[in-house]
Structure formats: C-alpha cells, structure tokens
N, C-alpha and C positions, 0 to 999 in steps of 0.2 A: 384269856377271855377277851381282853381288849383287842387282840389281834383278829379274833373272829368278828368282832363288831366292825372293825375297820375294813376287813375283807368284804363283809356284807355291804357296807356303804359303797365300796368300790364297785361291787357287782351291780348295785342299784344304779349307780351313775352310768356305768357302761350299758346296762340294759335300757335305760331311759334314752340314752344317746343313740343307740343302734335301732330302737324300736321302729321308727318311721321307715328306715331303709329296708329292714327285714320284712316288715308288713307290706311295704310297697311292692317288693318283688313278688310275693305270693299273691297279692291282690291283682297284680297285672295278669297273672295266669289264671285268675278266677278260683284260687284254692281256698283262701280264707281272708277275712277282714279283721278289723280290730275287735268287734263284738265277739266273733267266734274265738279269737285268741284269748280274750278275757274269760269266756266261758270254759275254755279248755283247762284253765287252772283248777277247775273243780276236780279233775282227775287226781292230781297229787295231793290236793288239800283233803278231799273226801277220803281217799284211801289212807292217807297219813292219820287223819283223825279217827278213822275206823280202827286202825291198828292201835293207836294210842288209847282208845276207849277201853281196851282190855286191861290196861295198867292203871286206870283211874277208877276209883270207887264210886264217885258221884255221877258218872256217865253210864247210863244203861239203856234207856229207851231211845236216846238220840243216836245210838250206835247204828241202827238200821237206816236212819236218815243220812248219816255220813256215808254209808255204803252206797245208798242210792245216788247221792251227790257225786261220789267217785265214779260210779258206773255211767252216769250222765256225761261226765267229763271224758271218760274213755270212749263213749259213743261218738262224741264230737271229734276226738282224735282219730278214730277209725274212719269217719266220713271224710275228714280232711285228708287222710292218707290215701284213701281210695280216689278222691278227686285230683290228687296231685299228679303232675306229669312225671314220667319215669325218671328223667334226669334230675329232678328235685327231691325224689322220695327219700334219698339217703339222709337228708338233714331236716325234713319237714317237721317232725315232732319236736326236735330241739328248738327249731326256729319258732314253732307255734308257742311253746312255753316261754321262750325269750321275748316274743312279741307281747304275750299276755302279761308277763312280769314287768316289762318296760312300760306298758300302758298303765298298769296298777301304780307304779312309782310316779308317773306323770300325773295321774288322777289325784294321788295323795298330796303331791306338792301343790297342785292347783287348789284343791279344796282346803288344805291347811292355810294357804295364803289368803284364800277368799274368806274363810271363817275368821282369820286374824284381822283382816281388813274390816269385817262387819262388827266383830265383838271386841277388838283391841281398842286401846285408848286412842283418842284423837291427839294429834300432835300440833303444838303451837310453838312458834319460834320466838325467843325473847329478843330484846333489842341488842343483846350481845352475841346473838347467833346460836345460843344454846337451845337444844330441843327440850321442850317442856311437854308434859302429858296432862291431858284433861280427864279427870275422873269425877263423875257426878257433878259436873259444873265447877269443880275446883281444879286449880292448876298446880302441878307438882314437878319438881326437877327429877333427874335420874337418880338422885340420892334419897328421894322420898320426902324432901322438905317442901312444905306448903308455900307456894309462891304468890297465890292470889286467886281471883275468881274469873272464870272465862266469860266472854260476852255471849250473846244468844246464839250466834252462828259458829261459835268456837273457833274463830280465826284470830282472835286477840284476847288479851286478859287485862284485868285491872290489878295492879300490884297491891299486896297487902300493906306495904310500907307507905 
C-alpha cells in the first residue's frame, strides 16, 4: 500500500511539473486551455463514481448526477478531439487528462499553502533563533511549552520568566 501511495505522489509531481508545457502546446494550436483541461476530468470522475455507486448502499439518487457529470466530461473530450489538428490527435486525450490532473495538483498545493498561511499559527523568533508559535496571543515553542505573551502585532513576545 505504501508503494501505491509513493507512486501516486510521484505521478502528482510529474503531472504538476509537465502541465504548463503540455497545456502550452495545445493552447498554441487552439485546442484547449487550462479550464477545459480541468473540466475534462469530469469524464473519469463521473463515470468512475457512477460505476462505484452500484456497489455502495448509501448512493442512489446521486447516481444519475454522476452519470451526467461523466457525460459532460466526455462531451468536452469529444469537442477537444474534434478541434485538434491531425498530427496531435493521437495523444490529445491523454494530454488533456494530464493537463487537468497537473492543474488540480497545482491548485491543491496553492490553496493548502494559502489556507495554512491564513489559519496557521504566527511565527515569532526568539533571541536564540528558535521559531516560536503564537496561538491566541500566547507564545509556545515547538514542544508545546508556554514561553510568554505576544505583543499586539505578534512580532515579538514578553517572556513569562
């Protein structure tokens, strides 16, 4: 199971790294852009969820929504295939999914970092160079020990000793 997780992470890194190059090629020829690549992922997700819904007891009414989502993604793939020049048609669907997946990975990394920056603890550096964390106006070290109280702008702290 760990091997599958590592393989998935490697695929994520490769897809994110190659996304701009792949999308740029097809964007140059007017075939698809990032938004279309993102929406094309509805095809495998929708069809996969539609098939999975037959094996899950708690999914019933949503089954047809999954099928509609999958068909919408298939329509996007068909339009992209039709728009594609002859010499690129051989790889266009794989490239479309690779672009969409790479874009998803980039979006996830961006939003996780943004949310962490907004909701994560503020960092204060002690006089010894140790990073300390501000939580609700109180300052703690990495081991969870209370070190003191942060000032108003959370750039320094008053030691409890």
